[in-house]
N, C-alpha and C positions, 0 to 999 in steps of 0.2 A: 417348385412344382404346385399346381394349382390343388388346393384343399380337397376340392371335391373331388378331382380326379384321384387323388391318393387316398382320400376314404373308399372310393369304389373298388378300387385296385385290392386296397385290404379286406374290404368286405368280401371279393371272391376269393382270396386266400382262405381267410376263415372257414368259408362254406365249405371249401374244398379240402383244405389240408389243417383242420385245427390244432393239432400238435404242433406243427409250424408256426402257425399264428399266435400261437399262447405264448412260446418263447419270444416272438417278436413283440408281442404287448408287452411282455415283463422287461425287455430291454429299453422301451422307450421310456422306462421311467429315470429321471436325472442324467446322469452320465456315466458310461462305462468304458474302462480300458482293459483290453483280454490281451494275453499274449498266449501263443502256442511254441512249444518248441519240439525240434529235431534232431537228433543225435545218431551219427550213422559213423561206422568203422570200418574200412576197408583194407584187408590183410593183400600185400603183394610180397609172395615170395621169391627170393632169390637176392644173391649178392650182386650181381653185376648188372642190374637195371639201370636205364638210364633216365636220371632225376629229371634231366630237362622233357624227357617226353610225359613223365608223370605232372609235371608242372603243367605244361602244355594243354594236358587231359582237365585238369582241375580249373585252370585258370579259362577255360572255353567253356566250361559248364557252366562257373559262377557268373561269367559274361552273358549267358542266355538271358539273363534277367537284370542281374547289377552291371549295368555298362560302365559303369565307372567304379572300377576295381582297384585295390592297391597290392602290391607282391613285395613281400619282405622276406630277406635271406636270414636266416637265423644262425645260433651258434650252435649248432652239433656236437657232442661230446666226441671226444678225440679217439677214444675206442668205444664201438657200438655195443651196449649192454645186450643181454640175452634178452630180455623183455622190453619190448619200445614203450616210449613214454605216452602219456595221454594229456590232453586238456585239462584245465582246473578253470575253475568258474569265479571270476572277478567281479568288477562294473566296468558296465560300458557308459561312456558318456551319455547324458540324460537320466541314468538312472537303468535300472534293470540288471539282470545277468548279462555278463560278456564271457566269453572263452578265451583264456590266454593259455600261451604255448611257452615251454622251454625245454631247449634241447633239441628243438625242431629243425630241420633243413631249410624249410621255407613256408612261409603262412600267406595265404590270398584270405582277404576279407572287402565285403563290398555290400550297399546298401541297394534295394532297389526300393526306389520312390516312387515308381512310376504310377501308383495308386493313392499316394500321399495326400492328394486332394481330397479324395474321399475316407481318409482317416485309415488307411493301410499301408504299413512298412513292412519291408521283410529283410533282415539283417543276415547276412551269411559269413560265414571262416570257416575255413580249411586249412588243416597244418598236415605235414609230412615229417612223421618221426621216422629214424633209422634204427633198426635193431641188427643183432648178428646175422641173422639169417634172412633180412627183406626188409621192408619199409611198411607204413601203415597211415593212411589215410584218415584223418580225424575230421568229421565235418560236423557242424552245429550250424542250425538255423533258428532264428526268432523271427515269428510272424506277430505284428501285434496290428491290433484293430480297435477302433474307435467305433461306440454307439451311443444312443439317446438321444432325446429331443432336448435335452440340456447341454449337450454337446457345443462349445464354442464356433465349431467348424459347420458352417450352412450347409454343407455338402454330405455332412453324415448322414441325416435323415434320408437323404437320396439313395445313399449309397445302403443302408438298411433294408429299404424295400427291395432294391436289386438285388441282394444276397439273400431276400426272403423267395423272391420270385426263383431264384437261381436253384437254391436248394428244391423248389417244387420240381423242376425239371432234372434235377441229379447232379447240378453244375458244382455247387458251392460257392467258395470264396476264393481268393487269389493265395490263400495257404497251400492249395492244390499245387501250386507250380512249384514249391519245393521238392515233391514227390518226381515231378518231370526235368527238374535240375539233377537229381540222382538219376534218372534213366540216361540224361544225357552224359553224365560222367562216365557210368557203365559202358555207355556204346562207345566214348571216346577212348577209353583204356583196350577196349576189344580191338579196335581199329588201329591202335599203336601196338599189339599184339603182346599185350602187358596181362597176363591170368590175374585175376584178383577173387578173392570173397569176403562176402560181407558178414562179418563174425558178430556185429554189435548193431542193434536197431532199436531206435524209441522215437514215437511208439513201436510197436510190432506190428500194428495192422496196417502197414502203408500198404498201398495197393501195388501188387507187381513186382515185390522186394523179398525176397528169399533169404533169409539168414542161415550161413551153413556153421555148425558146431566149430568151435574155436577149439583147436588142436595144441596151441601153443600153450604151455603151462605157465601161469604166472610164479614168480620165485616166492619161495615161503621163507618166511623169517628164520633165521638160524637160532636152534636151541643153546640157551645159555646154562650152563650147568653152575649150581650154587654150592662151592663146596664148604662154606661157613657161613652159618645164618648172623646177619648182624647183631651185635651188641645189644642195641635198644632197636624198637620198631620204627620204621621210616616214617615220617609224618605224612597224612594223607592230603594231597595236593588239591585245591579245588580244582573242579571240571574244565575251568577255563583259565588254568594258571598260565599254561603253555600255548602260545598261538597254533592253529594249524591252518594249513592251506586246504581248502574243499576241493576234492577231487571227485571226477567224475564216477561215482561207484564204491569210493574209499575215502579215508582220512589220512593226511601224510604230516607227520610233525616236522617243520622245517630244520628243528636241531637234529633230525637223525638224517638228514640228505647227507651225501658224500660234498666235501669241501668246494669242488669243482661246480656242483650242480647248487649249493647254495650262495656261491659268488655269482651265479649265473641269474640265479632268482633275484638278488639284490638288485643287480644290474638292470634287469626288466623292470623291475618297481620303478627305479629311477628315469629309466627311459621313456615309462607311461606317463610319469609326471610331466617330464619334458614335452611329450606329445600332446598333452593335456592343456598345457600352457599354449604351445604353439597353435592348437585347435582355437582357442580363445581370441589369437591375435587374426587368424584368419576369418572367424565368424563375424569379428568387429569392423573388419575392412570387405569382406567377400571376395569372390576369386577374381573379380575386375578391377580390386583396389579400391573401391569407392567403400565409403562408410555405409553400414546397414542402416534401413530407415526402421522405425518402431514398427511399420506394418510388416517388414521382412524378416524381423526378430519374431513377431507374433506368430508368424507361419512357422517358421523353424520350432519355437516351440511346440505349437500344435502337432507338427509331424513327429515330436519326440514324445508324445502323449502327455504334455504339459500345458498348464493354463497360466497363460500371461500375467493374469492378474491374482494368481494364489499367492498369498504371504507364506503361508505354510511350506510350499513347494520351494519356493524361492530361499527359506531359512534351511529347509532339507539337501537344496544343492549346495549350500555353504559347509553345512556339517559333514557332507561325504567328499567336500574338495573337488566338486564339480565345475571347474572353472569356466568351460564352455558354456552351461547351462545358467551361470550366474551371470555371464556377459549379456546372454540373451534376455534375461530378466530385464537386466539394467536398461539394456537399450530399448526394449519394448515399452517402458515407463508405464507398467500396471503395477508396481510393488513399492512400497516404503522403504526407501532405504535408511531409514533413523528411527523405526517403528519400535517400541518396545521400552523398558526399563533401562538404565544405564549400563545394566549387566546382560541384558539380552538383547541388545541392539543387534542390526546384521554385522557391525563391524566389531562389535566386542565377541560375538559368537567365531568369527573368522579367527580374530587375534587368540581366544582362549583356546581355539582347535587346532592351533601352530599354522593355518593358513595365512602366511603372511602375504602370497601372492595374491590372495583374494583381499586381503585386508587392502593392498596397495590399489586393487582395481576397485574396491569400495570407496578409498579415501578420493581418487582422481575424478570421480564422479558426484562429489559431494556428501559422502556420508561421514557422518560423527561418531 
């Protein structure tokens, strides 16, 4: 974009809308990555509902913007519980929060990368959980946005100006498409004759969404009667002595799960590790079977909100076991595979973290 033209347009925005312009100028400094999240729960009451019809309604809605989506069949409990399961927060490839499902009938996820060229991506996931009285759709979306004159993506600056002008006329950015997706989902459910209630929503001020009070009571923990106090006081355990799974709205101790769900949770964690390794292999060859170039890998990292030359982000990806990101960093050739002292090289960090898969990947690419 011509600099004089850019400054002229910016001057118009400042003159007409100083508040928006001030935010725009603040964002110009350095490089910033922001995320917005949306979470919605739809209740579908009835034991004889057709799961295929629900799946079709959800998939069509997600396909509205995430054209390349994945549908996976889950392992629901053999006996449906009185209260449905919920998504749990894990980590997605490339970093950041990702919703996981356990005990679902199906899950559908996809990424809307139509605006990735301009530093915007939206991740969608929906899971269907059964319970004794019906089903619940859990929907989660993460909208990521890059900004700042220091961003490595040359299109980000132009996109920032476009978003500023859009706000002037009341349009906003592409995160507004999430609300349109929810409207499509609700329309699909109505057309299929499936009565629904929106019982949870974050944020609560999404336009045209009406939340209905949830009349399904969450089961309370049973009272345990202590007939005889212990002879000696039980030692106080540290706050992080036992791992807990972060659940939307609550904390659950995995050791308190029923054996069936505990086994399922373990199996899903193993499956996620296998999927990460498969994703890394696919990233290395690409969908066409050809080896990714350094330029392709850098574009992928940028779309994920990462900088291909950031040694710090490279090491962080190794520590969290993000095989895909590590492979893209290596292919992008912007990081040093042998930096640091002997105890803090990328290879040493991978081995000390128990990530032998990443250690092998580093060795195969010349790390020592």
